[in-house]
PABA-125733 format. One record per atom (N, C-alpha, C): z, x, y; atom name; residue number from 1; residue in one letter. Coordinates in steps of 0.02 Angstrom, whole numbers. Example, Ala and Ser with C-alpha at 12.3 -4.5 7.8 and 13.67 -1.06 7.14 Angstrom:
2
       Z       X       Y  atom    n  res
     390     660    -284     N    1    a
     390     615    -225    CA    1    a
     390     660    -165     C    1    a
     354     642    -112     N    2    s
     357     684     -53    CA    2    s
     394     645       2     C    2    s
END
This chain:
179
       Z       X       Y  atom    n  res
    6248     377  -10702     N    1    h
    6255     315  -10664    CA    1    h
    6305     335  -10586     C    1    h
    6298     302  -10537     N    2    a
    6325     316  -10487    CA    2    a
    6412     304  -10494     C    2    a
    6452     350  -10474     N    3    q
    6523     345  -10465    CA    3    q
    6541     298  -10434     C    3    q
    6617     268  -10439     N    4    d
    6628     218  -10390    CA    4    d
    6629     250  -10312     C    4    d
    6614     212  -10271     N    5    g
    6616     227  -10200    CA    5    g
    6546     260  -10172     C    5    g
    6504     283  -10226     N    6    d
    6443     316  -10223    CA    6    d
    6387     254  -10209     C    6    d
    6341     277  -10174     N    7    d
    6271     225  -10161    CA    7    d
    6243     225  -10231     C    7    d
    6218     154  -10236     N    8    m
    6166     155  -10314    CA    8    m
    6125     196  -10284     C    8    m
    6065     222  -10336     N    9    p
    6009     250  -10323    CA    9    p
    5971     195  -10284     C    9    p
    5918     230  -10249     N   10    s
    5863     177  -10225    CA   10    s
    5819     153  -10276     C   10    s
    5799      94  -10276     N   11    l
    5753      76  -10332    CA   11    l
    5690      75  -10284     C   11    l
    5627     108  -10306     N   12    p
    5570     105  -10275    CA   12    p
    5540      27  -10278     C   12    p
    5502      13  -10235     N   13    e
    5456     -46  -10234    CA   13    e
    5414     -61  -10296     C   13    e
    5431    -114  -10328     N   14    p
    5371    -112  -10398    CA   14    p
    5311    -125  -10376     C   14    p
    5254    -126  -10411     N   15    t
    5187    -147  -10396    CA   15    t
    5194    -204  -10445     C   15    t
    5167    -256  -10418     N   16    r
    5159    -324  -10454    CA   16    r
    5101    -321  -10496     C   16    r
    5107    -334  -10562     N   17    v
    5055    -328  -10606    CA   17    v
    5023    -392  -10624     C   17    v
    4969    -392  -10658     N   18    e
    4950    -450  -10696    CA   18    e
    4907    -422  -10759     C   18    e
    4927    -448  -10821     N   19    i
    4890    -420  -10877    CA   19    i
    4863    -463  -10928     C   19    i
    4806    -461  -10939     N   20    e
    4770    -516  -10975    CA   20    e
    4800    -514  -11045     C   20    e
    4824    -571  -11066     N   21    a
    4842    -584  -11145    CA   21    a
    4795    -597  -11174     C   21    a
    4796    -597  -11250     N   22    s
    4737    -615  -11293    CA   22    s
    4700    -677  -11281     C   22    s
    4752    -718  -11260     N   23    d
    4715    -789  -11241    CA   23    d
    4691    -812  -11173     C   23    d
    4690    -751  -11144     N   24    g
    4676    -765  -11078    CA   24    g
    4722    -776  -11006     C   24    g
    4785    -789  -11044     N   25    l
    4841    -804  -10993    CA   25    l
    4867    -736  -10955     C   25    l
    4875    -745  -10893     N   26    m
    4905    -676  -10860    CA   26    m
    4982    -679  -10852     C   26    m
    4997    -610  -10892     N   27    l
    5062    -607  -10906    CA   27    l
    5093    -576  -10824     C   27    l
    5135    -595  -10793     N   28    i
    5154    -582  -10736    CA   28    i
    5225    -538  -10729     C   28    i
    5214    -472  -10704     N   29    g
    5269    -431  -10695    CA   29    g
    5273    -380  -10646     C   29    g
    5334    -338  -10652     N   30    d
    5339    -286  -10594    CA   30    d
    5346    -216  -10632     C   30    d
    5303    -164  -10614     N   31    y
    5295    -105  -10646    CA   31    y
    5320     -53  -10598     C   31    y
    5374     -24  -10618     N   32    y
    5413      33  -10585    CA   32    y
    5387     102  -10601     C   32    y
    5366     146  -10564     N   33    t
    5346     211  -10584    CA   33    t
    5414     255  -10570     C   33    t
    5422     298  -10612     N   34    a
    5473     341  -10597    CA   34    a
    5442     406  -10575     C   34    a
    5475     432  -10531     N   35    n
    5464     497  -10495    CA   35    n
    5483     563  -10538     C   35    n
    5450     586  -10581     N   36    s
    5464     650  -10617    CA   36    s
    5472     711  -10554     C   36    s
    5528     751  -10555     N   37    e
    5519     812  -10512    CA   37    e
    5477     855  -10535     C   37    e
    5456     866  -10591     N   38    d
    5418     924  -10626    CA   38    d
    5347     894  -10636     C   38    d
    5324     842  -10617     N   39    d
    5269     807  -10637    CA   39    d
    5253     809  -10707     C   39    d
    5297     797  -10758     N   40    e
    5292     801  -10825    CA   40    e
    5297     721  -10842     C   40    e
    5261     699  -10886     N   41    p
    5264     626  -10904    CA   41    p
    5327     601  -10925     C   41    p
    5338     538  -10897     N   42    v
    5405     508  -10906    CA   42    v
    5411     454  -10958     C   42    v
    5472     444  -11000     N   43    p
    5466     401  -11049    CA   43    p
    5464     328  -11004     C   43    p
    5449     277  -11047     N   44    a
    5438     210  -11015    CA   44    a
    5481     167  -11065     C   44    a
    5488     109  -11026     N   45    i
    5529      48  -11057    CA   45    i
    5506     -11  -11046     C   45    i
    5482     -64  -11089     N   46    l
    5458    -131  -11077    CA   46    l
    5527    -174  -11090     C   46    l
    5526    -213  -11033     N   47    l
    5598    -255  -11039    CA   47    l
    5561    -334  -11048     C   47    l
    5596    -361  -11093     N   48    l
    5595    -433  -11125    CA   48    l
    5656    -487  -11120     C   48    l
    5645    -519  -11060     N   49    h
    5708    -553  -11039    CA   49    h
    5723    -623  -11101     C   49    h
    5783    -647  -11084     N   50    m
    5806    -701  -11127    CA   50    m
    5766    -768  -11123     C   50    m
    5780    -815  -11179     N   51    l
    5743    -877  -11169    CA   51    l
    5770    -924  -11109     C   51    l
    5713    -946  -11072     N   52    g
    5732    -998  -11011    CA   52    g
    5751    -949  -10954     C   52    g
    5735    -879  -10960     N   53    s
    5762    -832  -10907    CA   53    s
    5687    -814  -10869     C   53    s
    5696    -755  -10837     N   54    n
    5642    -727  -10816    CA   54    n
    5647    -649  -10800     C   54    n
    5609    -615  -10770     N   55    r
    5621    -545  -10768    CA   55    r
    5668    -532  -10715     C   55    r
    5685    -569  -10677     N   56    s
    5747    -549  -10623    CA   56    s
    5819    -546  -10654     C   56    s
    5816    -565  -10722     N   57    a
    5874    -557  -10754    CA   57    a
    5896    -475  -10776     C   57    a
    5838    -445  -10769     N   58    w
    5866    -369  -10774    CA   58    w
    5867    -322  -10702     C   58    w
    5877    -357  -10645     N   59    q
    5890    -323  -10599    CA   59    q
    5947    -267  -10598     C   59    q
    5998    -301  -10626     N   60    p
    6072    -254  -10611    CA   60    p
    6054    -186  -10657     C   60    p
    6004    -187  -10694     N   61    v
    5995    -122  -10743    CA   61    v
    5937     -70  -10716     C   61    v
    5892    -110  -10680     N   62    l
    5835     -80  -10651    CA   62    l
    5860     -12  -10611     C   62    l
    5904     -19  -10567     N   63    p
    5919      64  -10531    CA   63    p
    5948     114  -10579     C   63    p
    5976      95  -10628     N   64    i
    5999     128  -10670    CA   64    i
    5942     168  -10720     C   64    i
    5895     116  -10746     N   65    l
    5838     147  -10783    CA   65    l
    5787     192  -10762     C   65    l
    5766     166  -10694     N   66    v
    5722     199  -10649    CA   66    v
    5755     252  -10603     C   66    v
    5813     234  -10571     N   67    g
    5827     279  -10515    CA   67    g
    5872     336  -10559     C   67    g
    5914     329  -10586     N   68    d
    5960     366  -10633    CA   68    d
    5934     409  -10679     C   68    d
    5894     373  -10745     N   69    y
    5862     394  -10796    CA   69    y
    5790     405  -10792     C   69    y
    5765     396  -10732     N   70    q
    5683     424  -10719    CA   70    q
    5635     394  -10774     C   70    q
    5651     333  -10806     N   71    f
    5593     297  -10834    CA   71    f
    5561     253  -10794     C   71    f
    5498     249  -10822     N   72    a
    5445     210  -10790    CA   72    a
    5462     148  -10830     C   72    a
    5457      83  -10793     N   73    v
    5479      23  -10830    CA   73    v
    5434     -31  -10811     C   73    v
    5411     -73  -10849     N   74    l
    5371    -129  -10851    CA   74    l
    5419    -207  -10870     C   74    l
    5435    -233  -10818     N   75    n
    5481    -298  -10825    CA   75    n
    5437    -350  -10817     C   75    n
    5431    -394  -10873     N   76    i
    5371    -442  -10865    CA   76    i
    5411    -511  -10874     C   76    i
    5365    -568  -10842     N   77    d
    5398    -635  -10858    CA   77    d
    5359    -648  -10918     C   77    d
    5386    -663  -10976     N   78    m
    5367    -684  -11033    CA   78    m
    5325    -750  -11033     C   78    m
    5274    -772  -11079     N   79    r
    5231    -830  -11067    CA   79    r
    5281    -888  -11082     C   79    r
    5272    -944  -11042     N   80    g
    5316    -997  -11031    CA   80    g
    5374    -987  -10991     C   80    g
    5382    -944  -10948     N   81    h
    5444    -912  -10904    CA   81    h
    5415    -884  -10832     C   81    h
    5447    -898  -10788     N   82    g
    5443    -872  -10717    CA   82    g
    5375    -880  -10708     C   82    g
    5340    -826  -10659     N   83    e
    5276    -832  -10642    CA   83    e
    5217    -825  -10680     C   83    e
    5227    -811  -10737     N   84    t
    5186    -813  -10807    CA   84    t
    5162    -880  -10816     C   84    t
    5210    -925  -10819     N   85    g
    5199    -991  -10838    CA   85    g
    5162    -996  -10920     C   85    g
    5117   -1051  -10918     N   86    g
    5100   -1065  -10980    CA   86    g
    5141   -1091  -11033     C   86    g
    5126   -1092  -11101     N   87    s
    5180   -1127  -11144    CA   87    s
    5218   -1071  -11176     C   87    s
    5266   -1081  -11210     N   88    r
    5321   -1051  -11248    CA   88    r
    5283   -1052  -11319     C   88    r
    5236   -1004  -11338     N   89    e
    5199    -995  -11404    CA   89    e
    5218    -923  -11431     C   89    e
    5256    -936  -11466     N   90    w
    5302    -859  -11488    CA   90    w
    5249    -810  -11540     C   90    w
    5192    -851  -11571     N   91    t
    5155    -804  -11610    CA   91    t
    5125    -756  -11565     C   91    t
    5094    -797  -11506     N   92    l
    5063    -765  -11453    CA   92    l
    5108    -707  -11402     C   92    l
    5164    -733  -11397     N   93    a
    5222    -690  -11374    CA   93    a
    5207    -615  -11420     C   93    a
    5223    -627  -11471     N   94    e
    5219    -560  -11515    CA   94    e
    5156    -520  -11507     C   94    e
    5093    -557  -11493     N   95    a
    5054    -522  -11479    CA   95    a
    5043    -498  -11405     C   95    a
    5064    -534  -11365     N   96    d
    5086    -499  -11293    CA   96    d
    5121    -427  -11293     C   96    d
    5172    -426  -11332     N   97    v
    5199    -377  -11343    CA   97    v
    5151    -304  -11355     C   97    v
    5114    -304  -11394     N   98    q
    5078    -250  -11412    CA   98    q
    5024    -244  -11351     C   98    q
    4996    -289  -11328     N   99    t
    4953    -288  -11254    CA   99    t
    5005    -258  -11212     C   99    t
    5074    -260  -11192     N  100    l
    5109    -248  -11146    CA  100    l
    5116    -172  -11160     C  100    l
    5127    -144  -11224     N  101    l
    5146     -93  -11246    CA  101    l
    5079     -39  -11226     C  101    l
    5023     -55  -11236     N  102    d
    4961     -30  -11247    CA  102    d
    4936     -17  -11164     C  102    d
    4961     -63  -11111     N  103    w
    4959     -58  -11053    CA  103    w
    5013      -7  -11028     C  103    w
    5067     -13  -11042     N  104    l
    5108      44  -11012    CA  104    l
    5092     110  -11040     C  104    l
    5061     113  -11098     N  105    r
    5041     189  -11121    CA  105    r
    4993     216  -11085     C  105    r
    4940     167  -11049     N  106    q
    4888     201  -11011    CA  106    q
    4903     205  -10950     C  106    q
    4963     200  -10917     N  107    q
    4980     213  -10850    CA  107    q
    4991     286  -10840     C  107    q
    4967     314  -10781     N  108    d
    4977     377  -10756    CA  108    d
    5052     397  -10750     C  108    d
    5063     454  -10783     N  109    g
    5135     484  -10768    CA  109    g
    5175     456  -10835     C  109    g
    5150     417  -10878     N  110    v
    5185     395  -10929    CA  110    v
    5177     435  -10995     C  110    v
    5225     444  -11037     N  111    d
    5227     490  -11095    CA  111    d
    5214     441  -11145     C  111    d
    5146     429  -11185     N  112    p
    5134     386  -11224    CA  112    p
    5174     371  -11296     C  112    p
    5198     436  -11301     N  113    d
    5231     451  -11364    CA  113    d
    5321     419  -11359     C  113    d
    5330     407  -11293     N  114    a
    5400     398  -11270    CA  114    a
    5415     325  -11236     C  114    a
    5380     286  -11274     N  115    v
    5379     214  -11245    CA  115    v
    5426     164  -11290     C  115    v
    5471     124  -11261     N  116    s
    5538      97  -11296    CA  116    s
    5517      19  -11274     C  116    s
    5565      -9  -11300     N  117    i
    5570    -103  -11280    CA  117    i
    5636    -116  -11290     C  117    i
    5660    -149  -11249     N  118    v
    5724    -168  -11238    CA  118    v
    5704    -248  -11223     C  118    v
    5761    -297  -11270     N  119    g
    5748    -359  -11262    CA  119    g
    5814    -392  -11254     C  119    g
    5825    -452  -11233     N  120    a
    5874    -500  -11245    CA  120    a
    5863    -564  -11281     C  120    a
    5901    -584  -11324     N  121    s
    5904    -658  -11355    CA  121    s
    5830    -669  -11377     C  121    s
    5788    -718  -11357     N  122    i
    5725    -716  -11391    CA  122    i
    5682    -648  -11374     C  122    i
    5698    -607  -11322     N  123    g
    5669    -538  -11307    CA  123    g
    5680    -492  -11355     C  123    g
    5740    -508  -11383     N  124    s
    5765    -450  -11431    CA  124    s
    5733    -468  -11506     C  124    s
    5714    -522  -11508     N  125    n
    5682    -529  -11578    CA  125    n
    5604    -507  -11564     C  125    n
    5580    -519  -11504     N  126    l
    5517    -495  -11492    CA  126    l
    5509    -410  -11490     C  126    l
    5558    -392  -11462     N  127    a
    5563    -323  -11457    CA  127    a
    5565    -289  -11527     C  127    a
    5598    -315  -11579     N  128    i
    5608    -293  -11643    CA  128    i
    5536    -298  -11683     C  128    i
    5516    -359  -11670     N  129    r
    5437    -363  -11700    CA  129    r
    5387    -309  -11674     C  129    r
    5398    -315  -11614     N  130    g
    5356    -243  -11572    CA  130    g
    5358    -190  -11594     C  130    g
    5427    -162  -11595     N  131    w
    5444    -101  -11634    CA  131    w
    5407     -92  -11704     C  131    w
    5424    -150  -11750     N  132    a
    5406    -133  -11815    CA  132    a
    5321    -144  -11824     C  132    a
    5291    -183  -11779     N  133    n
    5227    -180  -11763    CA  133    n
    5185    -119  -11757     C  133    n
    5220     -91  -11715     N  134    d
    5195     -25  -11679    CA  134    d
    5233      43  -11698     C  134    d
    5213      76  -11743     N  135    e
    5239     146  -11766    CA  135    e
    5262     201  -11714     C  135    e
    5221     178  -11646     N  136    n
    5218     231  -11600    CA  136    n
    5278     212  -11549     C  136    n
    5305     164  -11559     N  137    v
    5369     138  -11518    CA  137    v
    5425     182  -11534     C  137    v
    5446     214  -11477     N  138    a
    5505     263  -11492    CA  138    a
    5568     243  -11515     C  138    a
    5590     173  -11492     N  139    t
    5643     150  -11499    CA  139    t
    5640      61  -11483     C  139    t
    5689      25  -11516     N  140    a
    5690     -41  -11476    CA  140    a
    5778     -47  -11465     C  140    a
    5790     -74  -11426     N  141    v
    5870    -100  -11406    CA  141    v
    5853    -185  -11412     C  141    v
    5894    -205  -11445     N  142    a
    5891    -273  -11453    CA  142    a
    5974    -312  -11447     C  142    a
    5975    -329  -11372     N  143    l
    6038    -370  -11368    CA  143    l
    6042    -435  -11393     C  143    l
    6084    -452  -11433     N  144    s
    6097    -509  -11456    CA  144    s
    6038    -540  -11510     C  144    s
    6009    -509  -11550     N  145    p
    5958    -528  -11582    CA  145    p
    5977    -581  -11649     C  145    p
    5923    -618  -11664     N  146    g
    5941    -675  -11726    CA  146    g
    5902    -651  -11784     C  146    g
    5912    -685  -11840     N  147    l
    5864    -667  -11899    CA  147    l
    5810    -714  -11896     C  147    l
    5808    -772  -11852     N  148    d
    5762    -811  -11854    CA  148    d
    5772    -856  -11798     C  148    d
    5748    -849  -11739     N  149    y
    5745    -873  -11684    CA  149    y
    5684    -898  -11650     C  149    y
    5685    -957  -11646     N  150    q
    5624   -1004  -11621    CA  150    q
    5557    -979  -11671     C  150    q
    5571    -957  -11725     N  151    g
    5521    -941  -11777    CA  151    g
    5506    -861  -11780     C  151    g
    5542    -829  -11727     N  152    v
    5525    -760  -11724    CA  152    v
    5577    -727  -11778     C  152    v
    5564    -699  -11835     N  153    t
    5608    -679  -11876    CA  153    t
    5623    -597  -11874     C  153    t
    5656    -571  -11901     N  154    t
    5685    -497  -11879    CA  154    t
    5712    -457  -11956     C  154    t
    5727    -486  -12009     N  155    a
    5765    -451  -12061    CA  155    a
    5693    -414  -12088     C  155    a
    5637    -448  -12103     N  156    d
    5582    -406  -12133    CA  156    d
    5560    -353  -12085     C  156    d
    5562    -359  -12023     N  157    a
    5536    -306  -11977    CA  157    a
    5600    -245  -12000     C  157    a
    5663    -262  -11981     N  158    v
    5710    -204  -11983    CA  158    v
    5707    -175  -12058     C  158    v
    5696    -213  -12110     N  159    e
    5701    -176  -12173    CA  159    e
    5635    -149  -12199     C  159    e
    5585    -155  -12160     N  160    s
    5522    -116  -12173    CA  160    s
    5523     -53  -12135     C  160    s
    5564     -51  -12085     N  161    q
    5562      13  -12040    CA  161    q
    5639      44  -12043     C  161    q
    5665      48  -12103     N  162    s
    5737      75  -12098    CA  162    s
    5735     153  -12100     C  162    s
    5675     188  -12089     N  163    d
    5689     253  -12062    CA  163    d
    5674     269  -11993     C  163    d
    5670     215  -11962     N  164    r
    5665     220  -11880    CA  164    r
    5718     202  -11838     C  164    r
    5735     230  -11778     N  165    p
    5782     222  -11747    CA  165    p
    5783     147  -11703     C  165    p
    5827     101  -11718     N  166    i
    5833      43  -11681    CA  166    i
    5919      35  -11647     C  166    i
    5927       5  -11603     N  167    m
    5979     -26  -11589    CA  167    m
    5990     -94  -11592     C  167    m
    6048    -113  -11618     N  168    l
    6051    -199  -11623    CA  168    l
    6131    -205  -11598     C  168    l
    6127    -245  -11548     N  169    v
    6195    -251  -11512    CA  169    v
    6219    -329  -11502     C  169    v
    6278    -352  -11519     N  170    a
    6311    -412  -11527    CA  170    a
    6379    -408  -11497     C  170    a
    6398    -454  -11464     N  171    s
    6464    -460  -11437    CA  171    s
    6511    -498  -11494     C  171    s
    6568    -476  -11482     N  172    r
    6611    -495  -11537    CA  172    r
    6621    -573  -11560     C  172    r
    6609    -611  -11500     N  173    n
    6607    -680  -11521    CA  173    n
    6537    -709  -11528     C  173    n
    6494    -661  -11539     N  174    d
    6413    -675  -11544    CA  174    d
    6394    -669  -11610     C  174    d
    6439    -733  -11661     N  175    l
    6437    -726  -11735    CA  175    l
    6362    -730  -11760     C  175    l
    6328    -775  -11730     N  176    a
    6251    -769  -11757    CA  176    a
    6221    -705  -11752     C  176    a
    6216    -674  -11695     N  177    s
    6182    -609  -11703    CA  177    s
    6219    -556  -11722     C  177    s
    6298    -559  -11739     N  178    a
    6325    -511  -11782    CA  178    a
    6300    -506  -11848     C  178    a
    6283    -567  -11869     N  179    t
    6273    -585  -11937    CA  179    t
    6202    -541  -11956     C  179    t
END
């Protein structure tokens, strides 16, 4: 990451994407391609925001993920949020995660064996479900997950995948997530 006084790495302009969900809803987001200096395929990350938020919540970390670490990033407005609109249907949102992972793996320059998910709040629960449902997901990072948030459960997913990497993060005062 840039040192104090250094400029932040420049963030390339994203490509606005519309990806069709299983029920026909168009999932709207931004896709950032990373420029690999040696033309090797790069790892990719799917970002899932918090309840009541949208993809702009990830703006502060995009220069680090795309610029510093050279990840390709799909930053999406989940159903019922932002430009995607529609209603908040979490069973369909879980299916959306697989649709988004499949789309991301098909992009030029992406290493399909190095795709991960990062989520916050409800996005973290969906990240955990997506990681558990797709054995080809490299890892998931779940910021402030819950055992049962909006009906999206996680304990069964984590227990069934105990031999795979995952990072669960909760702040000291986030007792529900820490549990």
